[in-house]
C-alpha positions as CSV (number, residue, x, y, z in Angstrom):
1,X,137.7,175.5,50.3
2,X,136.7,174.6,46.7
3,X,137.5,177.4,44.2
4,X,134.4,179.0,42.6
5,X,133.6,177.6,39.2
6,X,134.0,180.1,36.4
7,X,133.0,180.3,32.7
8,X,135.6,180.3,29.9
9,X,134.9,183.5,27.9
10,X,135.8,181.9,24.6
11,X,134.2,178.4,24.9
12,X,131.6,178.9,27.6
13,X,132.8,175.8,29.6
14,X,132.8,175.6,33.3
15,X,136.4,175.9,34.6
16,X,138.5,176.7,37.6
17,X,141.5,177.8,35.6
18,X,142.5,181.4,35.1
19,X,145.3,183.2,33.1
20,X,148.2,184.1,35.3
21,X,148.5,187.4,33.5
22,X,145.0,188.8,32.9
23,X,143.2,186.5,35.4
24,X,140.5,185.8,32.8
25,X,138.8,182.3,33.0
26,X,140.3,179.8,30.6
27,X,139.5,176.1,29.8
28,X,141.7,173.2,28.6
29,X,140.6,174.0,25.0
30,X,142.2,177.4,25.0
31,X,144.8,177.3,27.8
32,X,148.5,177.6,26.9
33,X,151.1,176.1,29.2
34,X,154.1,178.5,29.7
35,X,157.1,178.4,32.0
36,X,155.3,180.7,34.4
37,X,151.9,178.9,34.4
38,X,148.7,178.7,32.3
39,X,147.9,181.7,30.1
40,X,145.1,182.6,27.7
41,X,146.0,182.5,24.0
42,X,146.3,186.3,23.8
43,X,148.8,186.7,26.7
44,X,150.7,183.6,25.6
45,X,151.6,185.1,22.1
46,X,154.8,187.1,22.3
47,X,154.3,190.8,21.4
48,X,155.4,191.7,17.9
49,X,157.7,194.7,17.1
50,X,156.2,198.1,17.8
51,X,155.2,200.2,14.8
52,X,156.9,203.6,15.0
53,X,157.5,206.5,12.7
54,X,160.8,207.0,10.9
55,X,162.4,209.4,13.4
56,X,165.3,208.1,15.4
57,X,164.4,207.1,18.9
58,X,166.3,206.0,22.0
59,X,163.4,203.8,23.1
60,X,164.7,200.6,21.3
61,X,168.0,201.1,23.0
62,X,166.4,201.3,26.4
63,X,164.3,198.2,25.6
64,X,167.4,196.4,24.7
65,X,169.2,197.3,27.9
66,X,166.1,196.3,30.0
67,X,165.9,193.0,28.1
68,X,169.5,192.2,28.9
69,X,169.0,193.0,32.5
70,X,165.9,190.8,32.7
71,X,167.5,187.9,30.9
72,X,170.5,188.1,33.2
73,X,168.2,188.1,36.3
74,X,166.3,185.1,35.0
75,X,169.5,183.2,34.3
76,X,170.8,184.0,37.8
77,X,167.6,182.7,39.4
78,X,167.5,179.5,37.3
79,X,171.2,178.7,37.8
80,X,171.6,180.1,41.2
81,X,168.7,178.1,42.7
82,X,170.2,174.8,41.6
83,X,173.3,173.2,42.9
84,X,173.8,171.7,39.5
85,X,174.1,174.4,36.8
86,X,173.4,171.7,34.1
87,X,170.2,170.6,35.7
88,X,167.5,170.0,33.1
89,X,164.5,172.4,33.0
90,X,162.8,170.8,30.0
91,X,160.1,168.2,30.4
92,X,161.4,164.9,31.8
93,X,161.3,161.8,29.6
94,X,158.7,159.1,30.3
95,X,159.6,156.6,33.0
96,X,159.1,152.9,32.4
97,X,158.0,151.1,29.3
98,X,154.8,149.4,28.0
99,X,154.7,146.2,26.0
100,X,151.7,144.5,24.5
101,X,150.7,141.3,26.2
102,X,148.4,138.6,24.7
103,X,144.8,139.7,24.7
104,X,141.9,138.1,26.4
105,X,140.0,135.4,24.5
106,X,136.7,137.3,25.3
107,X,136.3,141.0,24.6
108,X,134.9,142.6,27.7
109,X,134.7,145.9,29.7
110,X,134.8,146.3,33.5
111,X,136.2,142.9,34.2
112,X,137.8,142.3,37.7
113,X,141.4,141.1,38.1
114,X,143.0,139.4,41.1
115,X,146.5,138.1,41.6
116,X,146.2,134.5,42.9
117,X,148.5,132.9,45.4
118,X,150.7,131.3,42.7
119,X,151.3,134.6,41.0
120,X,148.9,134.1,38.1
121,X,146.1,136.5,37.4
122,X,142.3,135.7,37.4
123,X,140.2,138.0,35.1
124,X,136.5,137.4,35.7
125,X,133.2,138.7,34.3
126,X,132.7,142.0,32.5
127,X,130.5,142.8,29.6
128,X,129.9,144.0,26.1
129,X,127.6,147.0,26.2
130,X,124.6,146.0,28.4
131,X,125.4,142.3,28.1
132,X,127.1,140.8,31.1
133,X,129.5,137.9,30.7
134,X,130.4,134.9,32.8
135,X,133.7,134.2,31.1
136,X,136.9,133.8,33.3
137,X,140.5,133.4,32.2
138,X,143.9,133.1,34.0
139,X,147.1,134.8,32.9
140,X,150.5,133.2,33.5
141,X,153.1,136.1,33.7
142,X,156.0,133.8,33.0
143,X,154.5,132.0,30.0
144,X,152.9,135.3,28.8
145,X,149.7,133.3,28.0
146,X,146.0,133.2,29.0
147,X,143.9,130.0,29.5
148,X,140.2,129.8,29.9
149,X,138.9,128.5,33.2
150,X,135.5,127.7,34.6
151,X,132.9,130.5,34.0
152,X,131.2,132.4,36.8
153,X,128.0,130.9,38.1
154,X,126.2,134.2,37.2
155,X,127.2,136.6,34.5
156,X,128.0,140.1,35.9
157,X,129.8,143.3,35.1
158,X,130.7,146.2,37.4
159,X,131.2,143.8,40.3
160,X,134.1,143.7,42.8
161,X,136.5,141.0,43.7
162,X,139.1,140.2,46.4
163,X,141.6,137.5,47.2
164,X,140.7,135.7,50.4
165,X,143.4,134.6,52.9
166,X,142.8,130.9,51.9
167,X,143.6,131.6,48.3
168,X,140.1,131.6,47.0
169,X,138.5,134.6,45.3
170,X,135.2,136.3,46.3
171,X,133.2,138.3,43.8
172,X,130.0,140.2,44.8
173,X,127.4,142.5,43.3
174,X,127.6,144.1,39.9
175,X,125.1,144.4,37.1
176,X,123.2,142.0,34.8
177,X,120.3,142.7,32.5
178,X,120.3,146.3,33.8
179,X,119.7,145.3,37.4
180,X,122.1,145.5,40.3
181,X,123.0,142.1,41.9
182,X,123.1,141.0,45.5
183,X,124.5,137.6,44.7
184,X,128.1,136.5,45.5
185,X,130.2,133.6,44.6
186,X,133.7,132.1,45.3
187,X,136.3,130.8,42.9
188,X,138.5,127.9,44.1
189,X,141.7,127.8,41.9
190,X,142.6,124.3,43.1
191,X,139.2,122.9,41.9
192,X,138.7,125.4,39.0
193,X,135.2,125.9,40.1
194,X,132.8,128.7,41.2
195,X,130.4,128.2,44.1
196,X,127.5,130.5,45.0
197,X,127.5,131.7,48.6
198,X,124.9,133.7,50.6
199,X,123.8,136.9,48.9
200,X,124.3,140.4,50.3
201,X,121.4,142.1,52.1
202,X,120.9,144.5,49.2
203,X,122.0,144.6,45.5
204,X,125.1,146.7,45.0
205,X,126.8,148.4,42.1
206,X,129.5,151.0,42.4
207,X,130.3,149.6,45.9
208,X,133.6,148.8,47.5
209,X,134.8,145.4,48.6
210,X,137.8,145.3,51.1
211,X,139.7,142.4,52.6
212,X,140.1,143.3,56.3
213,X,143.1,142.4,58.4
214,X,141.3,139.5,60.1
215,X,140.4,137.9,56.8
216,X,136.8,139.0,56.7
217,X,135.5,141.2,53.8
218,X,133.7,144.5,54.1
219,X,131.1,145.5,51.4
220,X,130.0,149.1,51.6
221,X,127.8,151.6,49.7
222,X,127.0,151.5,46.1
223,X,123.5,151.7,44.5
224,X,120.6,149.4,45.0
225,X,117.1,149.1,43.5
226,X,114.5,151.5,45.1
227,X,112.2,148.5,45.5
228,X,111.9,144.9,44.3
229,X,108.9,145.8,42.3
230,X,111.0,148.3,40.3
231,X,113.1,145.5,38.8
232,X,110.4,144.8,36.2
233,X,111.5,147.9,34.2
234,X,111.8,151.6,34.6
235,X,113.5,151.0,38.0
236,X,115.0,153.7,40.0
237,X,118.4,153.4,41.7
238,X,119.3,154.8,45.1
239,X,122.7,155.3,46.6
240,X,123.0,153.5,50.0
241,X,125.0,153.9,53.2
242,X,124.7,150.3,54.3
243,X,127.6,148.0,54.8
244,X,128.0,144.3,55.6
245,X,130.7,141.8,56.4
246,X,131.4,138.4,54.7
247,X,132.8,135.6,56.8
248,X,134.7,133.2,54.5
249,X,134.7,130.3,56.9
250,X,130.9,130.4,57.2
251,X,130.1,131.7,53.7
252,X,127.6,134.2,55.1
253,X,127.1,138.0,55.4
254,X,126.2,139.9,58.5
255,X,125.1,143.4,59.0
256,X,127.7,146.1,59.9
257,X,127.5,149.8,60.8
258,X,126.1,152.3,58.3
259,X,128.4,154.9,56.7
260,X,127.7,158.5,57.7
261,X,127.0,159.3,54.0
262,X,125.6,157.2,51.2
263,X,128.4,156.7,48.6
264,X,128.6,155.4,45.0
265,X,131.8,155.0,43.0
266,X,133.9,155.9,46.1
267,X,137.3,154.5,47.0
268,X,138.1,152.2,50.0
269,X,141.7,151.8,51.1
270,X,142.9,149.5,53.9
271,X,145.4,151.3,56.1
272,X,148.3,149.9,58.1
273,X,146.3,150.2,61.3
274,X,143.5,148.0,60.0
275,X,141.0,150.7,59.4
276,X,139.3,151.3,56.0
277,X,139.4,154.8,54.6
278,X,136.3,155.7,52.5
279,X,136.8,158.7,50.2
280,X,134.4,160.8,48.1
281,X,132.0,159.2,45.6
282,X,128.6,160.3,44.5
283,X,126.1,161.1,47.2
284,X,123.4,163.4,48.5
285,X,124.4,167.1,48.7
286,X,122.4,169.7,50.5
287,X,120.3,171.8,48.0
288,X,120.9,169.4,45.1
289,X,118.2,167.1,43.6
290,X,120.8,164.6,42.3
291,X,123.8,162.9,43.8
292,X,127.0,164.9,43.3
293,X,130.7,164.3,44.0
294,X,131.4,164.3,47.7
295,X,134.2,166.0,49.7
296,X,133.5,163.9,52.8
297,X,135.6,161.0,54.0
298,X,135.3,158.5,56.8
299,X,137.0,155.6,58.5
300,X,135.6,152.1,59.2
301,X,137.0,150.7,62.4
302,X,136.4,146.9,62.4
303,X,137.2,146.6,66.1
304,X,134.4,149.0,67.0
305,X,132.2,148.2,64.0
306,X,131.8,152.0,63.5
307,X,132.3,154.6,60.8
308,X,133.9,157.9,62.0
309,X,134.0,161.0,59.8
310,X,137.4,162.5,58.8
311,X,138.8,165.6,57.1
312,X,137.1,166.8,53.9
313,X,138.8,166.7,50.5
314,X,139.6,170.1,49.0
315,X,137.5,169.1,46.0
316,X,134.6,166.7,45.7
317,X,135.3,163.8,43.4
318,X,133.8,160.5,42.3
319,X,135.0,157.5,40.2
320,X,138.5,158.6,41.1
321,X,141.4,156.4,42.0
322,X,143.3,155.9,45.3
323,X,146.5,154.1,46.3
324,X,148.3,153.5,49.6
325,X,151.6,155.3,49.5
326,X,152.7,153.8,52.8
327,X,151.0,152.8,56.0
328,X,150.3,156.5,56.8
329,X,149.4,158.1,53.5
330,X,146.8,157.8,50.7
331,X,146.8,159.6,47.4
332,X,143.6,160.2,45.5
333,X,143.7,161.4,41.9
334,X,141.3,162.6,39.2
335,X,137.7,161.7,39.1
336,X,134.6,163.6,38.2
337,X,133.8,166.9,39.9
338,X,132.3,170.3,39.1
339,X,128.9,171.8,40.0
340,X,127.1,169.1,38.0
341,X,129.6,166.3,38.6
342,X,130.2,165.9,34.9
343,X,133.8,167.2,34.4
344,X,137.0,165.2,34.8
345,X,139.7,166.8,36.9
346,X,143.5,166.4,37.0
347,X,143.9,167.4,40.6
348,X,145.4,165.1,43.3
349,X,145.4,165.1,47.1
350,X,147.4,163.2,49.7
351,X,146.0,162.2,53.1
352,X,148.4,162.0,56.0
353,X,146.9,159.5,58.4
354,X,149.1,160.6,61.3
355,X,147.8,164.2,61.1
356,X,144.4,163.4,59.6
357,X,144.9,166.2,57.1
358,X,144.8,166.5,53.3
359,X,147.5,168.2,51.2
360,X,147.0,169.3,47.6
361,X,149.8,168.0,45.5
362,X,150.8,168.6,41.9
363,X,148.1,167.9,39.3
364,X,148.3,165.2,36.7
365,X,149.1,166.2,33.2
366,X,145.7,165.0,32.0
367,X,142.3,165.1,33.6
368,X,141.0,161.6,34.0
369,X,138.2,159.5,35.6
370,X,137.6,155.8,35.6
371,X,141.4,155.2,35.7
372,X,143.5,152.8,37.8
373,X,146.1,153.7,40.4
374,X,148.7,151.0,41.3
375,X,151.3,151.4,44.1
376,X,154.7,150.2,42.7
377,X,157.3,148.4,44.8
378,X,159.5,151.4,45.1
379,X,156.7,153.6,46.6
380,X,155.7,155.4,43.4
381,X,152.2,155.2,42.0
382,X,151.3,154.4,38.4
383,X,148.1,155.9,37.1
384,X,146.9,154.5,33.8
385,X,144.1,155.1,31.3
386,X,140.7,156.4,32.2
387,X,138.8,159.0,30.3
388,X,138.4,162.7,30.0
389,X,134.8,163.7,30.3
390,X,133.1,167.1,29.8
391,X,129.4,167.3,30.2
392,X,128.7,163.8,28.9
393,X,131.3,163.8,26.1
394,X,133.8,161.1,26.9
395,X,137.3,160.3,25.4
396,X,139.3,157.3,26.7
397,X,143.0,157.7,27.2
398,X,146.1,155.7,26.3
399,X,148.4,157.8,28.6
400,X,149.9,156.9,31.9
401,X,151.6,158.9,34.6
402,X,153.8,158.1,37.6
403,X,153.6,160.0,40.9
404,X,156.9,160.3,42.9
405,X,156.1,161.0,46.5
406,X,157.8,162.3,49.6
407,X,155.6,162.9,52.6
408,X,155.7,166.6,53.5
409,X,156.6,167.6,49.9
410,X,154.3,168.3,47.0
411,X,155.5,165.4,44.9
412,X,155.5,165.4,41.1
413,X,153.9,163.5,38.2
414,X,155.9,162.2,35.3
415,X,154.8,160.7,32.0
416,X,154.5,156.9,32.2
417,X,154.3,156.6,28.4
418,X,151.3,155.2,26.4
419,X,149.5,152.0,26.7
420,X,148.8,149.9,23.6
421,X,145.1,150.9,23.5
422,X,142.8,153.6,25.0
423,X,140.7,152.3,27.9
424,X,138.7,153.3,30.9
425,X,137.1,151.2,33.8
426,X,139.8,148.6,33.2
427,X,141.5,146.3,35.7
428,X,145.1,146.6,36.9
429,X,147.2,144.4,39.1
430,X,150.8,144.4,40.4
431,X,152.7,141.3,39.4
432,X,155.4,139.5,41.4
433,X,158.2,140.9,39.3
434,X,157.1,144.5,40.0
435,X,155.4,145.0,36.6
436,X,151.8,146.1,36.3
437,X,149.3,144.2,34.1
438,X,146.4,146.4,32.7
439,X,143.4,144.4,31.4
440,X,140.5,145.1,29.1
441,X,138.2,148.0,29.8
442,X,136.0,150.1,27.6
443,X,137.0,152.6,24.9
444,X,134.7,155.7,24.8
445,X,134.9,158.5,22.3
446,X,132.6,161.6,21.6
447,X,129.4,160.6,19.8
448,X,130.1,156.9,20.1
449,X,128.9,154.1,22.5
450,X,131.7,152.6,24.6
451,X,133.4,149.7,23.0
452,X,134.6,146.7,25.1
453,X,138.3,145.8,24.8
454,X,140.3,142.6,24.9
455,X,143.7,144.3,24.8
456,X,146.2,143.8,27.6
457,X,149.3,145.9,28.4
458,X,152.3,145.3,30.7
459,X,154.2,148.1,32.4
460,X,157.8,147.8,33.5
461,X,158.8,150.6,35.9
């Protein structure tokens, strides 16, 4: 059950946080982290010495005795609960290191990145503000250098891309000139060329694109134009539940089953059993006039061409990040939530595919949305960048965090250090040597329009 939203008494912001002492609502602006949990500023300040008259009193002596007893009890609990009496209780140091990699030749936000069969990385499309770009570049991890390659046949940003089994790359959908795209094209690294293929049945933005176990590709959800006539200006966008499948050998799309719920900015994760797990996103909510973050989830079964509903999230979320922890578990983190869907959250949940249940795990240190989540070779997950958003005010992040997981346990987040530049809606890929390459993105700050980036960072676990 989602905790009821409260109002911070000091700042008036919607919050789900309360002081562990007085239980008053607090928000990230006024909360104070203590060893026993989050407190309001009043309860977090140690009490000063009592003001008394000049007569001798036994009260200070009693206070001193009680203090000694309490300190002894706390020391016993801290040391007695650990097999190692020298175990650190302070904040753990960051894990891994960031280095600056050569930047892209073209500044861009929301580019896609795909690791090619030879280990190089293709970054394609993106945009500067409302201007979509067709530029494409390839990064050589060994030479630490980018080279420009053939441009896309059609400029686009906000699109999706996947590596096909034959080594080519499919990109589909996105946005250009303010209009969602239905078009798709394929990049052939051997020929360094892009070739248009059949278009999807509807334009899609904020959709998912997933390579299935049999080599086909599932496109699902997103937003389309309300009507073709609307494309002339003042168009309205609607979230869709439709899905379709691309056959690389034929270069064509065919209709597939509809999701149980229309979804925009959801996540889609291919599981070890071949099903695709759809989580959250923006969609219709009973009693609401606008799309809000969803708690619902569902599976797509390619063998049956059917979507089947699954367990709800504890908290609705959209534009979050998901990563496969192993064949049987998926972690989702952050995203936008709240009654109006305009507040970033730090919470995280793990889905156990064997039990079909969600478990709330430790929250990230920073609320974030529009971030990336990359599964590392050792089973940990790197979350990088994104932005913290409160009621339309956005601030992009440089920080990263690493989740250490053990199925059945709560897991923990550790600082992953800071990237070379703040960014959200960036691309991130796992390289052959186990490092992570984070590419471009937008930098957004309160009162400013998002700025496209060209910076690239490389994380060594």
